[in-house]
BAMARGU-405910 format. One line per 3 residues: for each residue x negated, y negated, z of N, C-alpha, C. Coordinates in steps of 0.1 Angstrom, whole numbers, plus 5000, padded with zeros to 4 digits. Atoms other than C-alpha are relative to their C-alpha. Example, Ala and Ser with C-alpha at 12.3 -4.5 7.8 and 13.67 -1.06 7.14 Angstrom:
4991:5012:5000:4877:5045:5078:4991:4988:5000 ~ 5009:5011:5000:4863:5011:5071:5008:4989:5008
//
This chain:
5003:5013:4998:2530:2074:8015:5011:4991:4995 ~ 4990:5009:5003:2554:2045:8016:4995:4987:4994 ~ 5006:5010:5007:2545:2022:7989:5004:4986:5004
4994:5013:4996:2570:1994:7997:4995:4995:5012 ~ 5003:5004:4990:2560:1993:8033:4985:4995:5001 ~ 5013:5005:5003:2523:1991:8024:4998:4988:4993
5000:5012:5008:2530:1964:8000:5005:4988:5008 ~ 4994:5010:4990:2550:1944:8025:4989:4997:5010 ~ 5010:5003:4990:2522:1948:8051:4989:4993:4994
5011:5007:5007:2496:1936:8027:5003:4986:4996 ~ 4995:5016:5003:2518:1904:8017:4997:4993:5014 ~ 5001:5007:4988:2521:1897:8053:4984:4997:5006
5016:5002:4996:2481:1901:8060:4993:4989:4990 ~ 5004:5008:5009:2476:1881:8028:5004:4985:5001 ~ 4995:5013:5000:2496:1850:8036:4990:4989:5005
5011:5008:4994:2471:1834:8059:4988:4997:4990 ~ 5010:5002:5011:2445:1839:8031:5005:4990:4989 ~ 4995:5010:5009:2467:1822:8007:5002:4986:5003
4998:5014:4996:2473:1791:8027:4985:4994:5000 ~ 5013:5005:5000:2436:1788:8031:4995:4998:4987 ~ 5004:5001:5013:2431:1793:7995:5002:4988:4993
4995:5013:5005:2452:1765:7985:4991:4988:5004 ~ 5009:5011:4995:2431:1742:8007:4986:5000:4992 ~ 5013:4999:5007:2398:1752:7991:5001:5000:4987
5001:5001:5014:2408:1757:7956:5005:4987:4995 ~ 4995:5013:5002:2425:1722:7957:4986:4992:4998 ~ 5013:5006:5002:2387:1709:7961:4995:5005:4987
5005:4995:5013:2378:1731:7932:5007:4993:4989 ~ 4991:5005:5012:2406:1717:7910:4993:4985:4999 ~ 5006:5014:5002:2391:1682:7917:4987:4999:4994
5015:4996:5006:2357:1693:7909:5000:5003:4986 ~ 4999:4996:5014:2369:1708:7877:5004:4988:4992 ~ 4997:5013:5009:2386:1675:7865:4987:4991:4999
5011:5010:5002:2356:1656:7873:4989:5006:4990 ~ 5009:4994:5008:2335:1681:7853:5005:5000:4984 ~ 4996:5002:5014:2358:1676:7823:5010:5012:4995
4991:4988:5005:2380:1708:7823:5014:4994:5001 ~ 4986:5003:4999:2417:1705:7815:5007:5008:5008 ~ 4992:4991:4989:2444:1718:7838:5000:5014:4996
4999:4985:5005:2449:1751:7817:4986:5006:5001 ~ 5012:4993:4999:2412:1757:7816:4996:5002:5013 ~ 5002:4998:4985:2408:1752:7854:5006:5011:5004
4991:4989:4995:2437:1775:7861:4997:5013:4993 ~ 5003:4988:5004:2425:1801:7838:4986:5005:5007 ~ 5010:4997:4994:2392:1801:7854:5002:5006:5015
4995:4995:4988:2408:1806:7887:5006:5013:5001 ~ 4994:4987:5002:2429:1833:7877:4992:5013:4996 ~ 5008:4989:5004:2402:1853:7861:4988:5002:5009
5013:4999:4992:2373:1845:7886:5003:5005:5013 ~ 4996:4997:4987:2386:1844:7921:4989:5000:5009 ~ 5012:5001:4992:2354:1834:7935:4994:4985:5002
5002:5014:4999:2347:1798:7950:4984:4998:4996 ~ 5014:5003:5002:2309:1802:7949:4997:5001:4986 ~ 5003:4999:5014:2308:1815:7912:5006:4988:4993
4995:5011:5008:2332:1789:7900:4995:4986:5002 ~ 5007:5012:4997:2315:1760:7917:4987:4999:4992 ~ 5011:4997:5008:2284:1773:7902:5003:4998:4983
4997:5001:5014:2299:1775:7867:5002:4987:4997 ~ 4997:5013:5005:2312:1740:7867:4987:4992:5000 ~ 5012:5006:5001:2276:1728:7872:4994:5003:4987
5007:4994:5013:2264:1749:7842:5008:4994:4988 ~ 4992:5007:5012:2293:1737:7820:4999:4986:4999 ~ 5000:5015:5002:2291:1702:7829:4985:4996:4993
5015:5002:5004:2252:1705:7820:4999:5006:4985 ~ 5001:4996:5013:2262:1720:7786:4991:5015:5000 ~ 5009:4986:5000:2243:1754:7796:5005:5010:4992
4994:4989:5008:2245:1786:7774:5008:5010:5007 ~ 4991:4989:4993:2270:1813:7779:4991:5010:5008 ~ 5007:4988:4993:2241:1838:7788:4996:4995:5014
5005:5006:4986:2230:1815:7817:5013:5001:5007 ~ 4987:5001:4993:2266:1812:7829:5002:5013:5005 ~ 4998:4986:4995:2271:1850:7828:4989:5005:5009
5008:4994:4991:2239:1856:7845:5000:4995:5014 ~ 4999:5007:4985:2246:1831:7875:5012:5007:5004 ~ 4987:4991:4992:2281:1850:7879:4995:5012:5004
5004:4986:4994:2264:1884:7880:4993:4998:5012 ~ 5011:5002:4990:2238:1872:7906:5010:4995:5012 ~ 4992:5005:4990:2263:1852:7927:5009:5010:5005
4988:4992:4997:2292:1876:7927:4994:5016:5002 ~ 5004:4986:5000:2270:1909:7930:5005:5006:5013 ~ 4994:4994:4985:2282:1911:7967:5011:5007:4999
4988:4995:4999:2315:1920:7956:4998:5016:4994 ~ 5001:4988:5004:2301:1952:7940:4997:5010:5013 ~ 5001:4993:4986:2289:1962:7975:5012:5002:5008
4990:5001:4992:2322:1953:7991:5010:5011:4993 ~ 4991:4991:5005:2341:1974:7965:4995:5014:5004 ~ 5005:4986:4996:2318:2004:7973:5005:5003:5014
4997:4997:4985:2327:2001:8010:5016:5003:5000 ~ 4988:4998:5002:2363:1998:8001:5007:5012:4995 ~ 4999:4987:5007:2362:2029:7979:5001:5012:5010
5001:4989:4991:2352:2049:8008:5011:5003:5011 ~ 4986:4999:4992:2384:2042:8027:5013:5005:4992 ~ 4989:4995:5009:2407:2051:7998:5002:5018:5002
4998:4985:5001:2424:2087:7999:4994:5007:4989 ~ 5005:4990:5011:2409:2115:7980:5009:5002:4988 ~ 4990:4997:5011:2422:2117:7946:5006:4986:4994
4995:5013:5003:2430:2079:7942:4995:4999:4985 ~ 5004:5003:5015:2432:2072:7904:4992:4989:4998 ~ 5008:5010:5005:2407:2052:7885:5008:4987:4998
4992:5012:5003:2435:2027:7875:5002:4992:5012 ~ 4999:5008:4988:2440:2018:7911:4988:4993:5004 ~ 5013:5007:4995:2405:2013:7919:4996:4988:4989
5005:5010:5009:2400:1992:7888:5008:4988:5001 ~ 4992:5012:4998:2429:1969:7895:4998:4994:5014 ~ 5003:5004:4988:2420:1967:7931:4987:4992:4999
5013:5008:5001:2384:1955:7921:5002:4985:4996 ~ 4997:5012:5005:2400:1925:7904:5002:4990:5012 ~ 4995:5009:4989:2413:1910:7937:4989:5002:5013
5008:4999:4989:2383:1919:7959:4992:4986:5003 ~ 5008:5013:4995:2370:1886:7976:4995:5003:5014 ~ 5006:4998:4986:2353:1880:8010:5015:5002:5010
4989:4999:4991:2387:1876:8027:5009:5012:4997 ~ 4993:4988:5001:2406:1903:8010:4993:5013:5004 ~ 5010:4990:4994:2376:1927:8017:5003:5000:5015
4998:4998:4986:2380:1918:8052:5013:5006:5007 ~ 4990:4994:4995:2415:1926:8057:5003:5013:4996 ~ 5000:4987:5006:2411:1957:8037:4991:5009:5009
5010:4993:4992:2382:1971:8057:5004:5000:5013 ~ 4995:4999:4986:2399:1963:8089:5012:5009:5001 ~ 4990:4989:4999:2427:1986:8080:4996:5012:5010
5002:4988:4994:2430:2016:8103:5004:5011:4991 ~ 4997:4989:5009:2429:2049:8086:4998:4997:4985 ~ 5002:5001:5014:2429:2055:8049:5008:4986:4994
4995:5011:5006:2434:2024:8028:5009:5003:4988 ~ 4991:4996:5011:2465:2024:8005:4998:4990:4989 ~ 5001:5010:5011:2460:2007:7970:5012:4989:5001
4988:5009:5001:2496:1992:7975:4998:4989:5011 ~ 5004:5010:4990:2484:1974:8007:4992:4991:4994 ~ 5009:5009:5006:2457:1959:7986:5007:4992:4989
4992:5009:5010:2481:1948:7958:5008:4989:5007 ~ 4993:5009:4993:2503:1933:7983:4993:4988:5005 ~ 5010:5013:4995:2474:1911:7997:4996:4993:4987
5004:5007:5011:2464:1902:7963:5009:4993:4993 ~ 4990:5005:5007:2497:1895:7951:5005:4986:5007 ~ 4997:5012:4993:2500:1866:7976:4987:4992:5000
5010:5008:4998:2464:1854:7979:4995:4995:4986 ~ 5003:5005:5012:2457:1852:7942:5008:4986:4994 ~ 4992:5013:5005:2486:1826:7932:4997:4990:5010
5004:5011:4991:2475:1806:7964:4987:4993:4993 ~ 5013:5005:5005:2440:1802:7949:5003:4992:4986 ~ 4997:5006:5014:2456:1794:7912:5008:4988:5005
4993:5012:4998:2481:1770:7927:4991:4987:5007 ~ 5009:5009:4994:2455:1751:7948:4993:4993:4989 ~ 5007:5005:5010:2434:1747:7917:5009:4990:4990
4991:5007:5009:2463:1735:7896:5003:4987:5005 ~ 4996:5014:4994:2474:1707:7920:4987:4992:5003 ~ 5011:5008:4999:2438:1697:7926:4995:4994:4987
5006:5006:5013:2430:1693:7888:5011:4989:4995 ~ 4991:5010:5004:2464:1675:7882:4998:4989:5010 ~ 5003:5011:4991:2457:1652:7912:4989:4992:4995
5012:5006:5005:2423:1646:7898:5003:4991:4987 ~ 4997:5008:5012:2439:1632:7865:5008:4989:5003 ~ 4991:5012:4997:2463:1607:7882:4995:4991:5011
5006:5008:4988:2445:1596:7913:4990:4990:4994 ~ 5011:5009:5004:2422:1565:7912:4987:5005:5002 ~ 5014:4995:5002:2387:1570:7907:4994:4998:5015
5003:5002:4987:2379:1557:7944:5004:5011:5009 ~ 4995:4989:4992:2402:1581:7959:4995:5014:4996 ~ 5006:4989:5005:2389:1608:7937:4988:5004:5006
5012:4999:4995:2354:1602:7948:4999:5002:5016 ~ 5000:4997:4984:2364:1601:7985:5003:5014:5001 ~ 4998:4985:4998:2382:1636:7982:4990:5009:4996
5012:4991:5004:2351:1649:7966:4991:5003:5011 ~ 5009:4997:4989:2334:1647:7998:5005:5015:5006 ~ 4994:4987:4994:2358:1677:8009:4991:5011:4996
5008:4988:5003:2336:1699:7989:4988:5003:5009 ~ 5009:4999:4989:2307:1693:8011:5003:5006:5012 ~ 4996:4996:4986:2326:1698:8041:5004:5015:4999
4999:4985:5003:2337:1732:8026:4988:5007:5002 ~ 5013:4993:4999:2302:1743:8022:4995:4999:5015 ~ 5005:5001:4985:2293:1730:8058:5006:5010:5009
4992:4989:4993:2322:1751:8071:4997:5012:4999 ~ 5006:4986:5004:2309:1781:8054:4988:5002:5007 ~ 5013:4995:4997:2272:1778:8062:4998:4997:5017
5004:5005:4986:2272:1761:8099:5004:5012:5008 ~ 4997:4992:4988:2290:1789:8120:4992:5012:4998 ~ 5010:4989:4999:2269:1818:8108:4987:4996:5004
5014:5004:4998:2237:1798:8108:4999:4996:5015 ~ 5004:5002:4987:2243:1789:8143:4997:5012:5009 ~ 5001:4989:4993:2246:1824:8154:4985:5008:4995
5012:4992:5006:2213:1836:8132:4990:4989:4997 ~ 5010:5010:5003:2183:1816:8133:4993:5004:4988 ~ 5006:4995:5014:2169:1837:8102:5008:4993:4988
4991:5005:5011:2199:1825:8081:4999:4985:5001 ~ 5001:5014:4997:2197:1789:8095:4987:4995:4992 ~ 5013:5004:5006:2159:1788:8085:5001:5003:4984
4999:4998:5015:2168:1804:8050:5008:4989:4993 ~ 4991:5012:5005:2194:1775:8045:4992:4989:4997 ~ 5009:5012:5001:2170:1748:8052:4990:5003:4989
5010:4997:5010:2144:1766:8031:5006:4998:4986 ~ 4994:5001:5013:2168:1768:8001:5002:4986:4995 ~ 4998:5014:5002:2177:1731:8003:4986:4993:4995
5013:5004:5002:2139:1722:8004:4994:5006:4986 ~ 5006:4994:5012:2130:1747:7976:5010:4994:4987 ~ 4992:5004:5011:2160:1734:7955:4994:4984:4995
5005:5012:5003:2146:1699:7959:4988:4999:4992 ~ 5013:4999:5004:2111:1707:7952:5002:5006:4984 ~ 4998:4996:5013:2122:1727:7921:5006:4989:4989
4995:5011:5008:2139:1697:7908:4991:4991:4995 ~ 5011:5010:5002:2107:1677:7909:4988:5008:4994 ~ 5013:4994:5006:2081:1703:7898:5001:4998:4986
5001:5003:5015:2067:1698:7864:5007:5011:4992 ~ 4996:4989:5009:2075:1733:7850:5017:5002:5003 ~ 4985:4995:4996:2109:1742:7869:5009:4990:4999
4990:5012:5001:2124:1706:7866:5003:5002:4984 ~ 4995:5000:5013:2127:1715:7828:5010:5009:4997 ~ 4989:4990:5003:2151:1744:7834:5011:4992:5004
4987:5006:4997:2187:1737:7836:5003:5002:5015 ~ 4996:4999:4986:2205:1734:7870:5003:5016:5003 ~ 4998:4987:4999:2218:1768:7865:4990:5010:4999
5011:4991:5000:2186:1783:7857:4993:4999:5013 ~ 5008:5001:4985:2170:1770:7889:5007:5007:5011 ~ 4991:4992:4991:2200:1784:7908:4997:5013:5001
5003:4988:5002:2194:1817:7893:4987:5006:5007 ~ 5013:4997:4996:2156:1817:7899:4999:4999:5015 ~ 5002:5000:4984:2158:1805:7935:5008:5010:5008
4991:4989:4992:2186:1830:7945:4992:5013:4999 ~ 5008:4988:5000:2164:1858:7933:4988:5001:5008 ~ 5011:5001:4993:2133:1846:7948:5003:5000:5016
4999:5003:4986:2145:1834:7981:5010:5013:5008 ~ 4991:4988:4995:2172:1864:7985:4990:5012:5002 ~ 5011:4986:5000:2144:1891:7978:4991:4997:5012
5011:5003:4990:2120:1874:8001:5007:5000:5013 ~ 4992:4997:4986:2145:1874:8030:5003:5014:5003 ~ 4996:4987:5000:2156:1908:8024:4986:5009:5004
5012:4993:4997:2118:1919:8025:4995:4997:5014 ~ 5005:5003:4987:2108:1900:8056:5009:5003:5011 ~ 4990:5000:4989:2140:1901:8076:5010:5013:4996
4992:4993:5004:2156:1934:8066:5011:5002:5013 ~ 4991:4995:4990:2189:1945:8085:4997:5012:5006 ~ 5003:4986:4996:2185:1971:8110:5010:5010:4997
4991:4988:5006:2201:2005:8100:5011:5000:5011 ~ 4986:4996:4993:2238:2009:8114:5000:5014:5003 ~ 4997:4987:4998:2244:2038:8134:5012:5008:4993
4989:4992:5006:2266:2065:8117:5011:5003:5010 ~ 4991:4997:4990:2299:2076:8132:4996:5013:5007 ~ 5001:4989:4991:2295:2101:8161:5007:5012:4995
4994:4987:5004:2299:2138:8150:5006:5005:5013 ~ 4994:4993:4989:2322:2158:8171:4991:5010:5007 ~ 5010:4991:4994:2305:2178:8199:5006:5014:4999
4996:4987:5000:2307:2215:8196:5004:5006:5014 ~ 4998:4996:4986:2322:2231:8226:4995:5016:5003 ~ 5007:4987:4998:2305:2266:8219:5011:5011:4999
4990:4989:5002:2339:2283:8213:5002:5004:4985 ~ 4998:4999:5016:2347:2299:8178:5014:4997:4999 ~ 4986:5004:5003:2376:2285:8161:5011:5013:4999
//
């Protein structure tokens, strides 16, 4: 196994992810500044979390003064998909890969890192993953730092205008898959209506914003999985026996 070659290949494949992360995390940095986080606090969140959905949800809970238990529960539910991604990547690792490699790889598993990792042909080298993570993670942290610093010095009007980029990012994430999948498009619309209704309902409106996010995620996600299960994927074809003894 050529560790240096695998690392360089991972860095090469991680560079486009790094550039994309800088643009997205810049928006998170602006939102973090508006929520009252200091630059070092926002940077620490990005370095230790590495998930845009989880971090944006955390900002709402922090700004509302929610308890730590609510914050932890929201992160667990929102980021639960990374457990499934890690399990999929573990199937591609060579036999005998040490636990330490699996542990440190899990730190950097994001949607994009998972994409390049699962697309690798043949066994997945931990050093390839380290190379991709070593480029992508600093890009996420750098964009956050730039955003929160700019949020501290830019005028309030410009900061408000740049805050629209957050909604543009969400639209860019939601619209492409929703256009291809009517079930997903309907679920997105239903979640918006349910969120609005929950904020006005007598009992649900008394919950914090983070509590409503957790409740709606469990209810709508479970309902969609029950009503519209994904079809079973065919397994790999088994080699045909030719009838000759080995």
